[in-house]
C-alpha positions, 0 to 999 in steps of 0.5 A: 480870504475873510474879504471874499467869504464875507462878500459872498455870504453877505450876498447869499444871506441878504441879497444885493440892493442899495445897502449891500455895501454897508452890510458887507463892510459892517460884517467884514469889520467884524470878520477880519479881526476874528479871522486874524485872531483865529489864525494867530492862535491856530497857526502855531498849533497846526505847524507843530502837528504838521512838523510831527507828521512830516518828520 
């Protein structure tokens, strides 16, 4: 998910040229760890909420 979003957002913000791949990889190298950390923090909280709703 972070790959696809970064790919699209980099294209929207900066366009496609010879440096696009380098900008994308730089952005993705930041967004991927952030996404993993956010998922690790948010997923257990959301699971508890869903468990309470679905019981």
